[in-house]
C-alpha positions in Angstrom: -25.6 -52.8 -40.9 -22.2 -54.5 -41.1 -20.8 -51.5 -42.9 -22.0 -49.2 -40.1 -20.6 -51.4 -37.4 -17.3 -51.6 -39.3 -17.2 -47.8 -39.3 -17.8 -47.6 -35.6 -15.3 -50.4 -35.0 -12.7 -48.5 -36.9 -13.4 -45.5 -34.8 -12.9 -47.5 -31.7 -9.7 -48.9 -33.1 -8.4 -45.4 -33.7 -5.2 -44.4 -31.7 -7.2 -41.4 -30.5 -9.8 -43.7 -28.8 -9.3 -44.4 -25.1 -7.6 -47.7 -24.4 -10.4 -48.9 -22.1 -13.1 -48.7 -24.9 -12.0 -51.3 -27.4 -12.6 -54.8 -26.1 -12.3 -57.5 -28.8 -14.7 -60.4 -28.2 -13.7 -64.0 -28.1 -17.0 -65.6 -28.6 -18.4 -67.6 -31.6 -19.8 -64.4 -33.1 -16.3 -63.2 -33.7 -15.3 -66.4 -35.4 -18.4 -66.1 -37.7 -17.6 -62.5 -38.6 -13.9 -63.4 -39.2 -15.2 -66.1 -41.5 -17.1 -63.4 -43.4 -13.9 -61.4 -43.7 -14.2 -59.0 -40.7 -11.3 -58.4 -38.3 -13.2 -58.5 -35.0 -16.6 -58.9 -33.3 -19.1 -56.1 -32.7 -21.0 -57.5 -29.7 -19.2 -54.9 -27.4 -20.3 -51.9 -29.5 -23.8 -51.5 -27.9 -22.2 -51.3 -24.4 -19.6 -48.8 -25.6 -22.2 -46.6 -27.4 -24.4 -46.7 -24.3 -21.4 -45.6 -22.2 -20.7 -42.8 -24.6 -24.3 -41.6 -24.3 -24.1 -41.6 -20.5 -20.9 -39.6 -20.7 -22.5 -37.1 -23.1 -25.4 -36.6 -20.6 -22.9 -36.3 -17.7 -21.0 -33.7 -19.8 -24.2 -31.6 -19.9 -24.6 -31.9 -16.2 -21.0 -30.9 -15.6 -21.5 -27.9 -17.8 -24.5 -26.8 -15.8 -22.5 -27.1 -12.6 -19.7 -25.1 -14.0 -22.1 -22.4 -15.2 -23.5 -22.1 -11.6 -20.0 -21.8 -10.3 -19.2 -19.2 -13.0 -22.2 -17.2 -12.1 -21.1 -17.1 -8.4 -17.5 -16.0 -9.2 -18.3 -14.0 -12.4 -21.8 -12.5 -11.9 -21.2 -10.0 -14.7 -20.6 -12.7 -17.3 -24.2 -13.8 -17.9 -24.1 -14.5 -21.6 -23.6 -18.1 -22.5 -24.8 -19.1 -25.9 -23.7 -22.7 -25.3 -26.6 -23.2 -23.0 -28.9 -23.4 -26.1 -26.9 -26.0 -27.8 -28.0 -29.6 -28.0 -24.4 -30.9 -27.5 -21.7 -29.6 -25.2 -18.1 -29.9 -26.2 -15.1 -30.4 -23.9 -13.7 -27.1 -25.3 -16.8 -25.3 -23.8 -16.1 -26.7 -20.4 -12.4 -25.8 -20.7 -13.2 -22.2 -21.6 -15.4 -21.9 -18.5 -12.8 -23.4 -16.2 -10.1 -21.1 -17.7 -12.3 -18.0 -17.1 -12.8 -19.1 -13.5 -9.1 -19.7 -12.9 -8.2 -16.4 -14.4 -10.6 -14.6 -12.2 -9.2 -16.3 -9.1 -5.7 -15.4 -10.1 -6.6 -11.8 -10.6 -8.3 -11.7 -7.1 -5.2 -13.2 -5.5 -3.0 -10.6 -7.2 -5.3 -7.7 -6.2 -5.5 -9.0 -2.6 -1.7 -8.8 -2.3 -1.7 -5.1 -3.4 -3.3 -2.9 -0.7 -5.8 -0.2 -1.8 -5.3 3.5 -1.4 -7.7 3.7 1.6 -5.8 0.9 3.3 -2.5 2.7 2.7 -3.9 6.0 4.0 -5.2 4.2 7.1 -1.8 2.7 7.8 -0.1 6.1 7.5 -2.7 7.8 9.7 -2.2 5.0 12.3 1.5 5.5 12.2 1.1 9.3 12.7 -1.1 8.6 15.8 1.3 6.1 17.3 4.4 8.2 16.9 3.0 11.7 17.2 3.7 12.9 13.7 1.7 16.0 12.7 2.4 16.0 8.9 3.0 13.6 6.1 6.5 15.1 5.6 7.4 14.0 9.0 6.5 10.4 8.5 9.8 9.4 6.8 12.1 11.1 9.4 10.1 9.5 12.3 10.3 6.1 10.6 14.1 6.5 10.4 14.2 7.6 14.0 12.1 4.7 15.1 14.3 2.3 13.1 17.5 3.7 14.7 16.0 3.5 18.2 14.8 0.0 17.6 18.3 -1.0 16.4 19.9 0.5 19.5 17.4 -1.2 21.8 17.9 -4.5 20.1 21.7 -4.3 20.5 21.3 -3.3 24.1 19.0 -6.2 24.9 21.4 -8.6 23.1 24.3 -7.4 25.2 22.3 -7.6 28.4 21.3 -11.2 27.5 25.0 -12.1 27.1 26.2 -10.3 30.2 23.4 -11.8 32.4 23.9 -15.2 30.7 20.2 -15.3 29.8 18.7 -17.2 26.9 18.2 -15.1 23.8 14.5 -15.8 23.9 14.1 -14.3 27.4 11.5 -11.4 27.3 12.5 -7.9 28.5 10.6 -8.4 31.8 13.0 -11.2 32.7 16.0 -9.0 31.9 14.6 -6.2 34.1 13.9 -8.6 36.9 17.5 -9.9 36.7 19.0 -6.5 36.7 16.8 -5.5 39.7 18.1 -8.6 41.6 21.7 -7.7 40.9 21.1 -4.1 42.1 19.6 -5.5 45.3 22.7 -7.7 45.8 25.1 -4.8 45.2 23.2 -2.4 47.5 23.2 -5.1 50.2 27.0 -5.6 49.9 27.6 -1.8 50.0 25.5 -1.5 53.2 27.4 -4.3 54.8 30.8 -2.8 53.8 29.7 0.6 55.3 28.6 -1.1 58.5 31.9 -2.9 58.8 33.9 0.3 58.1 32.0 2.4 60.7 31.9 -0.5 63.2 28.1 -0.5 63.7 25.1 -2.4 62.5 22.5 0.2 63.4 21.5 2.7 60.7 21.0 5.4 63.4 24.5 4.8 64.6 25.8 5.1 61.1 24.1 8.5 60.8 25.6 9.6 64.1 29.0 8.6 63.0 28.7 10.5 59.8 27.5 13.6 61.7 30.5 13.3 64.0 32.9 13.1 61.0 31.1 16.0 59.4 31.8 18.1 62.5 35.4 17.0 62.9 36.8 17.2 59.4 36.2 20.8 58.5 38.2 22.2 61.4 40.9 19.6 60.9 41.1 20.4 57.2 41.4 24.2 58.1 44.2 23.4 60.5 46.1 21.4 57.9 45.8 24.2 55.4 47.1 26.7 57.9 50.1 24.5 58.7 50.9 24.1 55.0 50.9 27.8 54.6 53.0 28.6 57.7 55.6 25.9 56.9 55.6 26.9 53.2 55.1 23.4 52.0 52.5 21.8 49.7 52.5 18.1 50.8 50.8 16.8 53.9 53.5 14.2 54.3 56.1 17.1 54.7 54.4 18.6 57.7 56.0 16.3 60.4 59.6 16.7 59.1 59.2 20.5 58.8 57.9 20.7 62.5 60.8 18.5 63.6 63.3 20.9 61.9 61.9 23.8 63.9 62.9 22.3 67.2 
């Protein structure tokens, strides 16, 4: 028995053994064994072996759980000869975990690459949106859309700067601001016309314009006749020419 315990104790003392397993005792039993030529006591070995047995049982439970997970993720991989073994090794669990991880990585890679039906649906949707009748017209229309988008982006950027708007302002705000500026300009033009014609009434403005429309054609004809008779080409020379005729 002492020989068997010595073998187990040497295993526990091995550098490959976990540090938390070997616990040298400090009781009288250790002193008795030391007196018999042994290096340490063995009273901790039953607890250690019991812990090992529990870990081996837990290893089987873990393997069953991993098998269930593997059947969910890899339903085609039903063969597992390790289920019939009495003992389960850590290598067996590692192989199952590696297979699951490989399948997850493959799914992630495949999910990033669109399928042919998805690509066909995207092209068809583009054709409907931008009125493209054939596949050969998709690329030219893409270039056209890209060019128009660039022009619109530059125009919106310039409008933001001219109107002193924040770059995040939506197009509706830009349109509203331009509309307000147009209203202000139109109002100023109307006021200037009213001041020029000396009236505040729109009907009076219309009458004034009609009077000018009746007056200016005959006046213009008279001026043209005078220029021809006096053989001059400048309106400013009419008065000096008439004075010279006196």
